[in-house]
Each structure stands twice: as structure tokens, then as C-alpha cells.
NUTISE-537654 format. One record per residue (C-alpha): z, y, x. Coordinates in steps of 0.1 Angstrom, whole numbers, plus 5000, padded with zeros to 4 digits. Layout:
N
{Z->Z	Y->Y	X->X}
...
***
This chain:
104
{Z->8806	Y->4272	X->3924}
{Z->8800	Y->4294	X->3955}
{Z->8764	Y->4288	X->3961}
{Z->8741	Y->4309	X->3983}
{Z->8703	Y->4305	X->3981}
{Z->8680	Y->4320	X->4007}
{Z->8643	Y->4320	X->4007}
{Z->8622	Y->4324	X->4038}
{Z->8586	Y->4334	X->4036}
{Z->8562	Y->4308	X->4051}
{Z->8549	Y->4333	X->4077}
{Z->8585	Y->4336	X->4091}
{Z->8588	Y->4298	X->4093}
{Z->8554	Y->4295	X->4111}
{Z->8567	Y->4319	X->4138}
{Z->8598	Y->4299	X->4146}
{Z->8601	Y->4280	X->4179}
{Z->8617	Y->4248	X->4168}
{Z->8631	Y->4241	X->4203}
{Z->8651	Y->4274	X->4202}
{Z->8686	Y->4275	X->4190}
{Z->8694	Y->4295	X->4158}
{Z->8710	Y->4321	X->4182}
{Z->8678	Y->4324	X->4202}
{Z->8657	Y->4328	X->4171}
{Z->8680	Y->4355	X->4157}
{Z->8679	Y->4373	X->4190}
{Z->8641	Y->4371	X->4191}
{Z->8641	Y->4393	X->4160}
{Z->8656	Y->4420	X->4182}
{Z->8633	Y->4423	X->4212}
{Z->8646	Y->4455	X->4226}
{Z->8681	Y->4443	X->4225}
{Z->8672	Y->4410	X->4239}
{Z->8655	Y->4427	X->4268}
{Z->8685	Y->4448	X->4276}
{Z->8709	Y->4418	X->4274}
{Z->8686	Y->4398	X->4298}
{Z->8684	Y->4428	X->4321}
{Z->8722	Y->4431	X->4321}
{Z->8726	Y->4394	X->4329}
{Z->8700	Y->4396	X->4357}
{Z->8714	Y->4427	X->4374}
{Z->8750	Y->4414	X->4372}
{Z->8739	Y->4382	X->4387}
{Z->8721	Y->4400	X->4416}
{Z->8752	Y->4422	X->4422}
{Z->8774	Y->4391	X->4423}
{Z->8752	Y->4376	X->4451}
{Z->8750	Y->4407	X->4473}
{Z->8776	Y->4415	X->4499}
{Z->8797	Y->4446	X->4491}
{Z->8781	Y->4466	X->4519}
{Z->8745	Y->4459	X->4509}
{Z->8723	Y->4489	X->4506}
{Z->8706	Y->4473	X->4475}
{Z->8738	Y->4476	X->4455}
{Z->8734	Y->4513	X->4449}
{Z->8701	Y->4509	X->4431}
{Z->8713	Y->4479	X->4412}
{Z->8744	Y->4498	X->4400}
{Z->8722	Y->4526	X->4388}
{Z->8701	Y->4501	X->4369}
{Z->8731	Y->4485	X->4355}
{Z->8745	Y->4518	X->4343}
{Z->8712	Y->4526	X->4327}
{Z->8711	Y->4493	X->4309}
{Z->8747	Y->4497	X->4297}
{Z->8739	Y->4531	X->4283}
{Z->8708	Y->4518	X->4265}
{Z->8728	Y->4489	X->4253}
{Z->8754	Y->4511	X->4238}
{Z->8727	Y->4531	X->4220}
{Z->8713	Y->4500	X->4205}
{Z->8747	Y->4484	X->4199}
{Z->8739	Y->4453	X->4219}
{Z->8776	Y->4446	X->4223}
{Z->8779	Y->4440	X->4185}
{Z->8750	Y->4416	X->4183}
{Z->8771	Y->4385	X->4187}
{Z->8793	Y->4394	X->4157}
{Z->8763	Y->4404	X->4136}
{Z->8746	Y->4371	X->4143}
{Z->8778	Y->4352	X->4134}
{Z->8779	Y->4371	X->4101}
{Z->8743	Y->4363	X->4094}
{Z->8749	Y->4326	X->4101}
{Z->8780	Y->4325	X->4078}
{Z->8764	Y->4343	X->4049}
{Z->8733	Y->4321	X->4052}
{Z->8753	Y->4290	X->4046}
{Z->8753	Y->4276	X->4082}
{Z->8784	Y->4263	X->4098}
{Z->8798	Y->4283	X->4128}
{Z->8787	Y->4257	X->4153}
{Z->8751	Y->4257	X->4139}
{Z->8743	Y->4289	X->4157}
{Z->8738	Y->4268	X->4189}
{Z->8718	Y->4240	X->4173}
{Z->8681	Y->4238	X->4177}
{Z->8661	Y->4252	X->4147}
{Z->8643	Y->4218	X->4143}
{Z->8674	Y->4203	X->4130}
{Z->8674	Y->4224	X->4098}
***
């Protein structure tokens, strides 16, 4: 039969936040990438709230461009597909990625 077995070291399990989703825990293993993704979300949200003629937009657009460049270098736009592949090859169901770790 098609059987996959994975072994996690106890130290890894001890570091898990059981309230996080599988997605959040996988992203926690990539702190630089997670920081960039959070920054992108923050800056995009701020830009959405500012009027088009706001003087703050220029500095936010510069920050967004910098985050996008760093994101491309670290391939943050591929993280979602990579996480889905990890979940599939680890024997989880596709929808398990958004379940809390404590359920496994």
C-alpha cells in the first residue's frame, strides 16, 4: 500500500503552538519570509485606507516596493504552493492546513 511515515523529533513537537494552524506553524519555520508577508499585508492595508492624494503614500509605496523586491529574492510568492506540497507529502488532507495543530 501507499504508506508514508514521518518522524518528528520531540524537540520539534515541544516548540509547536497547539493553537496555531498547520499553515501558521509551517510559516513559523520561515521567519524572514513571514516577516515580509506580514509587512506586505500591513503596507497594502495602509495604502488602501489612505486617500489618493495623501503625502504618506509615497513612503508607503517605496516600502511596498522594497518588501516586494525582498519577497521575490526569498521566493515568498511560492510559499503557499510549497506548504501545500509539504502537507500532501506528509499525509495530511488539503483542508488540514487550516486546522489547529492540537487536532493532530
